[in-house]
N, C-alpha and C positions, 0 to 999 in steps of 0.2 A: 128320796124327798130332797136331801141336801143337793144331790146332783141336779135335780130339776130347778131348785132355787138358784143355783149358780148359773144355769143356762138363762134364766129369766133376767138375772142381773146383767149378764153379757149383752143380752138382747136390748135391755133398757139403755145401757151405755151406748150401744150402737145407734139406737133410735135418737137418743139425745145428741150424739155426735153429728148425725146426719141433719137433724133439725138445726143444730148450731151452724153447720156449714151452709145450710140453705138460708138461714137468717143472715149470715155474713155476706153471702152472695147477693141476697136481695138488698142489703144495706149498700153494698158496693154499686149495684146497678141503679138503685133508686136515688141514692144520696150522693155517693162519690162521683159517679159518671152519669147521673141522671140527665143533666143538660145535654151531654154528648149524644145519648141515645134518643132523646126527644128530637134533637136536630136531625139525627139519622132517620128516625121514623117519619119526620116531616118531609125529608128529602125523597124518600121512596114514594111519597104521595103526590109530589109535584115535579114538574119538568119546566125548565127555562127554555123557551123557544125564541131564537133570534128571528125577528121579522124583517125581511129584506126591504129596503127602500125602493120605490119605483125610480128607475133610471131616467134622467132628464132627456128631453127631446133635443134634436138638432134641427134648427130651422134655417131657411134661406133668408135673404135680405128683405123679402116681402112677407115673411111669416109662414111661408109654406113649409110643411115638414119634409126634411131630407131623410131623417131617421125618427121613427116614432115607436110607440109600444102598442102591442096588442095583448090582451089577456088570453090565456089558454090553460087547460088542465095539463099538468106535467106529472108524470110518474117517475119517482126517483128511488134508488136502491142504496142502502147503507152497506157497502162492500165489506167493511170491517166486521160488522155484525153478522153478515152472511157467512163469512169465512170461519166464524166460530161455531157454526152449526154443523151437524153431521153431513158429510158429503159436500162441504162448502156451500150449503144452502141449495143444493140441486133441486130438492123437492119443491122449495118455495119458487125457484125460477121456472120449474115445469108448470106449476099452477099459474104463475104470472104470464107465461108465454101463451097459455090457452086463453086467458082473459083478453090479452092484447092482440091475439091473432098473429103472434110472431113465433119464430123458432127459438128454442132454448139456447142453441149455439149462438144465435145472433145476439141475444141478451148477454150471454157470457162474454162475447167479443166487446160489447159496449162498456162493460165494467172492468175489463182488464186494464192494467196500467200501460201507458205508452212507454216506449223505450227502444233502444237499438234492436232492429230486426222485427219489431212489432208493427204490423200494418194496421192502418186505420180501417174501421172504427176502433178506437180505444179511448181510454180516459187520460187526458194530459194533466189533470188537476191533482189536488191533494187527495190522498187515499182516505182521509178522515172526513170528507164532506160528502153529502148525498150526491149520487151520480144520476143525472137525468137519462132515462133510457127511452122515453117517448114524450114528445112535447106537444102532442096533438091528440090526446085521448078523448073519448066521448064521455058524457056525464054518466052514462050507464056503466062504462068500464071503470070509472073512478069510484062509483058507489059500490061495485062488487068488491073492490079492494078495501074501502073504508069500513064497510059493514061487516067484513070478515077478517078483522085485523089479526085474530089468532091464527089464521091460515097464511097471513102475509107479514110475518115479523120482519122488520127492517125495510119495509116497503111503504112509501107515502104517496099520496095523490093530492096535489095542491094546485090552487090557481096561482099562476105566476105570469109576470110580464115578459114577453120576448120581443126582440127587435124586429121591426118591419121597415122595408125600404120602398116607399111609394114610387121612386124613380127607377126602380130595378137596378140596372148596372151603372146608371149615371153617377159619376163621381165616386165610384166604389173605392178606389185607392186612396182618395183624400178623406173619405168618411172613416175608413178602417173597419175593424170587426172586434168581436168579443170572444174571449176564451176563458176556460176555468182558471182559477188561481192555483198555482202550483204550491206544493209544500215548501219548496225552497223560497218562494216569494213571501210566504207567511212568516218564515223565520228570518228573512233578510230585511224586509221593508218595515221600518218602524211605524207602529200605529195601525198597520193593516190588519193584524190579527184581532184587535179590539173592535175594529169597524167591520169585520167580516161576518156575514150572516150565515155562511154555510152553503148558500146557493148563489152567492154573488159571482158575476163574471167580471173580468178585468179587460180594459181596452188593450188591444195588441198592436194596433197600427192606426195611422191617420189621426183624425180628431178624437176618436174614441180613446186613444192612448194618451194624447197630450192633455186633454181635459178630463181624464178619467176620474180624478178625485171629486171635482164639483159635480160632474154628471152622476156619480154613484150615489150621492146623498149619504144619510146616516141611518143605519138600521135601528129598528125598535126592538122591544123585548116583551114577551108575553109569558107569564107564569101560569101554567095550567095544572089542574088537578086531574089525575089519571087513576084508573082502577088497576087491579093486578094484571090485567091483560094489556095495559098500555093505552086503553081508550080514554079519550078526553071526556071528563064529566063536569068540568067547570073551569072558569077563568078566575084566578086569584088576584092577579095584578097585570096591568098592561101599560107599556110606554110606546106610543105610536112612533113609527119611523118618520124621518124627515125626507121627503122626496128630493131627488137630485135637481140641480139647477138646469134650466133650459139654456142651451148654447145657441145664440143667434149668430149666423155667419154672414159674410158679405157675398157669398155665392148666390147667384140668381138661378133658380132651378131651370127656368126656361132657356136662358142663355147656355147653361151647362148642357142641356139636352141638344141644343143646336150645335154646340161645339163637338159633342160626341157623334152626332149624325154627320157633320162635315168631315170628321176624321175617317169614319167608316167608309164614306163615299170616296175619299181621297185614296185610301188603301186599295179599294176596288179598282180605281182608275190606273193604278201602277201595279202591274202583274207581279213584280218582285218585292213589293213593299212588305216589310215584316214588323213594322211598329210605327206608331205616330204619337204626337202629343200636341196639345194646344193650351195656351195660357191667355186668359183675358184679364187685364188689370185695369183698375181705375187709374188713369194717367196722372191724376192729381194727388192721390193718396197711396197708391200701390196696394190697395186692398184687392183681394182676389175675387173676381166675378165668376170665373169658370176655370177649372183645372181638369183637363181631360187627358186620358191616356188610352191608347188602343194597342193591342186588344185588351178588352176589359172583361169583367165577370160580374155575376150577381152575388152580392155579399150575403144573400139569404142562405147560401150553401153552408155557412158556418152555424146557422141556427139548428140546434138539436144534434150537432155532431156531423163532421164532414167525413165522407168516405175516402178510402185510400186513392181511388181513381180520380175523384174530384181534386184531392189535395195535390197529387202529382201533376195534374193538368195545370194547376195554378203556377207551378214552378218549372214547367216544361219549356225548353227552348223551342220545341216543335210547335207548341201552342202559342208561342210568343211571350211566355212568362207574364200572364195577365195580372198577377199579384203585384208586380212592380210598376210603380208610377214613373213612366218615362219623362214626365214633366219636371220632376224634381230629382230623380235618381239616374235618369239616362244621360250619359255623357257622349257628346258628338262633336265632330269638327264643324264649326259654324259657317265656314265658307265666307262669302263676301258680306254677310250680315255683320261680320266682325270689323269691316273696314271703317265703321264709325269710330272705333277705338284707335285704329291705325292712323286715320287722318288727324285725330286729335293729338296723337303722339308727334306727328309731323309738325303741327302748329306749335306745340310746346318746345320742339327742338329747333325752332327758328325758320321753318319753311313758311313763306309768305302766304297769307290767307287768300289774297287776290292775285297770286302769281300765275304764270303760265308754265305748263308741264308737258313734256313730250310723252306721247303714248304710242310707242312703236309696237309692231306685232310681236317682237321678241326682244329680250334684254339679257345680256351676258352677266350672269352672277358668278364671279370668279371665272372658271373655265367652262361653265355649263350654261346653255341657253334656257331661259325661262320664258314661256310663251304666254301671250294673251289668249283669251278664249278663241279657239279656232285659228289662232295666229293672225288675227286681224288687227291692223294698226288703225288708230283713230285720230292721228295727227296731234296737234297741240291743243291741250285742254286746260280748263280751270279745274280746281278741286271740286267745284260744284258739278261740272259735267262728268268728271271722273267717277263720282258717286252715282250719278244718274245712269251712265252708260256702263259702269262697272269695269273700268280699265284696271287691269292687273299690273301692267309693267310700270306704271307710275309708283305703285307701292313697292314693287320689287327694287326699283332704283333707290328709293328712300331707305328701305331696310338695309340694302347693301352698303350704302354710304354711312349709315349709322353704325353698322357692324365694323366697317373700316376705321371709323373714328374711335371706336372702342378698343382698337388694337388688333382686329382681325383674329387670326389663329393664335396670336401671342400677345394677349392683353397685358398691360402693365398698370398696376394699381387698381383702383376701384373703377368699374365700368358703369356707364349711365344706363344702357339698355332701355332707351326711351319707350319702345313699344311694349315691352313687358311691364314696365312701371305704369304706363297709362292703362293697360288692360286691368291691372289690379285696382287702379283708381275707379274703373268702371264696375268693380265688384266681381270680376272673373277670378277664378283660382281659389275661391273660398265659398263656403255655403252662404246663402243669402240670409239664413236665420229664420226662415219661415216657420210658423207654428205647426209643423208637421215633422214626424221623425224620419230619420234615415236619409236626409238630403245629401247628395253628392257634392264634392267641392269643385269638380271640374279640374282643369290643369292648364297652367300658364308656364310653359317651359322657358328656361333661360340657361345661362352658362352654369350656374350652381346646380340646377336640376340635372343637366347633362352629365356633370361629374358624379353626382350621386347615383344616377342610373348606371353609369359605367362601373362604378365600384360594386354594384349589386350584380351586374350581368357579365363582368369581365371573365370570370372563370368559365362560364358556359360558352361564351363567344370564342375563347381561346381553344376550348375543347372541340367545338364545332369547326374551327379553322383547321384543326388537324384531321378530324374524322369525316367532315363533310356531312351531307344529309342523304344517306343511302335510302331512307324511306321515301324521300321526294324524288330521288333519281329514277325509281322504277316507273313513275308516271310521267315525269318531265325532267330529263337530264339537264336541259338549259336552266330551268328554275333552280335545280339543285346546285349547279355551278354558280349561279348568281348569289344564292344564299351563303355558300361557302366563302365566296369573295367578300360578301358583306360582313360575315362573321370575322374574317381576317382583319378587315379595316377597323371594325369595332373593338377587336381585341387590342390592337395597337394604339388607335387614336379615337376610341369611342367617347372619350371625355371632352373632345373639342366641340365647341359651338361653331359649326361650319356656316359658310355664307348661305348655303341652301336652306339651312335651318331658319335663318333670319328671314329669308325671302318667303318661305312657306308661312311663317308666323304672320307676316304682314297681311295675308289674305285669308287668315283663318283656316289654314291647312297644316299639314305636318302633325306635330304632337299637341296642337292646341285642342282642348276639349272644353265645351261649355254645356250647361243644361238649358233647356227651353226657358225655365223660370229665371235663370241668371240673365239671359238675353232680354227677357221682357222687363226685368227690373232696371237694367242698364238703359234701355230705350225710354222707359218712363222718366228716368232722371234726365236724359238728354233732351227730350221734348217738353219736359215739365219745367220745374224751377231749378234744376241742376243738383238737387239733393237726391242722394242715393238712399233708398229706404229698404227696410227689411219687410217684405210683403207679409200680410196677415190674412188668414181665412176667418178666424174667430173675430167677432165684432163686439159682442156683449154677452154677459152672463146675467140671467134674471131668474128670480125664484118663480115657482109655479103660479104665485098670485100676482105676478107682474112687477114685483119690486126689483129694481135694478141692483145687482150685486156689484158689478163693475163693467166699465167699457174697456175694451182691449185696444190699446193704442198701437199705432204703427210707428216704430222707432226710426229715426234718421241715423244712418250708419256711416255716411260719408258725403262728400261733395265733389262733383266733377271739377277738375282743375282747368276749367274753360270759362272764358268770359261769356256774358249774356250774348254779346255780338257773335262770338264764335259758335255758340250753340245754335243761334238763330240761322247762321249761315249753313251749318250742316243740316239743320231741320228743313231749311228751304230747298236744299238739294234733294233730300229724301222725299219731299212733297211732290216731286215731279216723276218719281220712279213708276208709280202706278198709272200715270197718264201718258208719259213720254219716254219711259225707260224700260228696264228689263221686265217689268210686270205689266206693261201696257196691254199685252194680249190677254192676260188673265182678267183684266178689269175693263175690257172692251164692252161698251154699252152701259157701264155702271154710271149712275147719275152723279157725276163729279160736281156738277153745278149746285147740287143740293148738299152732298157730303163728300168732301174731297179726302181721298185716302193718301197717306204717305207711307213710305216704308223702304225696305231693302230686301232684294232676293239674295239667296245664297245657294250655291251648288257645290257641295263638298265631296271631293273624291275620297273613296275608301278602297284600300287595296283588296282585290278579290270580290268586291261587291259593287252593286250599282250605287250611283251618287246619292248622297243625303240631300233631300229637298227642304229648303227653308224659306220662310217669309216672315220678316219682323216688321210690324206696321203700327200706325197710329192714325186716329181720326177724331174729329175733323182736323185738318192740318192747321187751321188758323188758331183754334183753341182746343187742343186735344183733350178728349174725355176718356178715350179708350186706347190701350196698347194691346195688340193681339199678335201673338207669335205662334206659328205653326211649324212643325217639323215632321217629315215623313221619311223614315229610314228606308233606304233603297227606293226612294220615290222619284229619282231622276232630277231634272232641273227644277230650280226654285219656282220659276214662272209657270211650270207645267203642272205641278201637283200641290205644293204648299200654298201658293198664292191663290188658286181657285178655292181652296178650303177656307182661307181667311175671308175671301169675298163672300162666301155663303154665310159666315158668321155675321159679318156686317149687314148683309141683306136681312137676316133675321132680326137683328137688333133694331135697325131703322125702318123695317117694314117695306123693303124693296123686293120685287120679284124679278127673276131672270128675264121674263118677257116684257119688262117695263111697267107692269101693273103694280099697284100698291097693295100691301097686306097689312094686317094689324102689327105694329111694331112690338117687339118683346119688351122694350124699355120706352115707354111713352116719353116724348120729348128728346129722345136720344141721349139720356143722361143716366148714370148709375144712381142707385139710391143714395140719398144724402145723409140719412141717419137710420139706425135700426128701427124696426117696427115696434110699436107699443103693445105690450101684453096686458090684457084686462085681468081683473082679480079672479075671474072664473077660468083663466088660462087661454081664452080665445084672443085672437089678434084684433086690435082696434082698427076699424076701417075708416 
């Protein structure tokens, strides 16, 4: 009995101890940490969903959409969640592949991370954001996923806005494209993580990149209640997103299409042509009306993920690198279009504006003859006629004389280098500052540049002077011998600015490189008010309800060091090129009595390739409203390929047909838009 009573006492003590522990635990949970567990319990019942803002449209100067949005059902996968599942979520991907009619391997490729050695399709964005794997699913497919969430954990189907391009490939390089935000960007860019919705894309090139922040808008937030399977059962709180601003540009979609068509036809007319560009500016403001580059591509290839084949084609030399805008990134010798800068340099260096100048068929620059086109002499000319007929030897002489005055091969003290200085005053040798990324600076060579180049290349030139070019000798012994001799000269004296360098510079040859946009901006300053402006594509940012956020101004970045009379003289000479000069053939039959075209042809020699064809123009000549520049790489003579392309753009703008008939002009009245279009409160364009 005593033993039994002892056991009961032990049992009672044990029960009391357990009850005490339980009470202590309950007190800790309910009193000490009660608030913490209430918050945790609430958190498990709710989910905060960031709602992406609708990205702003990009419109042309008449309010026509260049880039707009369309809504579509998008299926996305949370790769991080999938990788935590057994077999890295293969069962889920198998089910998803059957619903979407895809292969599981294809879905796996789309969600793998991009990196070295990983071919597209792959995911270039952050691993922690949902990865879109199909951006055009049907309603039935989406419902199968949403109604059976327990079978598709980590998979969502949502209505999202994707980019659409009504003009297809027109202006593709200027418009740019979107890509997922990378993890590095989220960590590096201040404020981006807070504004990131999880499905946002970021502008990677063109206007989409430069105006990414205002176009993207501000995401909203929705707090939803979910059950244990993650299904939404209600909305607790909601903050609506703020749509992105609409970007109005100065581009005219119809003129842009006409420029693209003219370039395509120009390239077809020149069998060896491998690229082309055209720039149309408002001559008074330097706003961009069209910016075309060929070959081009359809930016829709980026929507939903680009394949490896498509991506490689965009960067392929064989395909002409269509991703690159030759209008702002292509650097080419400008040929005789550059003579406007050289003649201005002559005037500033004391050469008389109304003087007489000899134009022989050949001129000795040092100990080497430099020839006119086809060695034809034109007698004694004024600077006016030298520009109209494109005499080279007048410029060779002036460049050689300036080179001698600077000390020739042995300069003492500071040199003037008038032609290089004037070229920089025209804006060459530096980016124009246009509101597009990746612009090339071009190149204006001078004595300092030559020394810098020599310091970089000296070792290689000296090595080649010893070893020669055995790889070239197998196919062309004479070329190999020439290259070895050139390497020897550059090894010993490559730092010298030779007389031939100066002569080539004067006619836009040698080491001079410009972009089509630089040339257009320079001509706009010359035939306009003398002010050099930084061109702009963007014109205004407005909210979806039409409220103007800001107008994008065109900054003045310089002034040509020429008097109004000197600019008028040069402009007067250029005004005869299309009617009586080197472009007369290209403009034969054009109604000059209605709209007179001025300009300058350029035919730039390129070693081992066909000539680069140029035409820089303006119209009407009395009161210019347009500056149009066209360039065709390996297009031959300027009057053969580039000038006809420019003529077609003018015909489209003013409503002239090649057969002499009239068509509807693209720009009524032959004038660019004077102000951006008004947007109504409902988002439509006021008419």
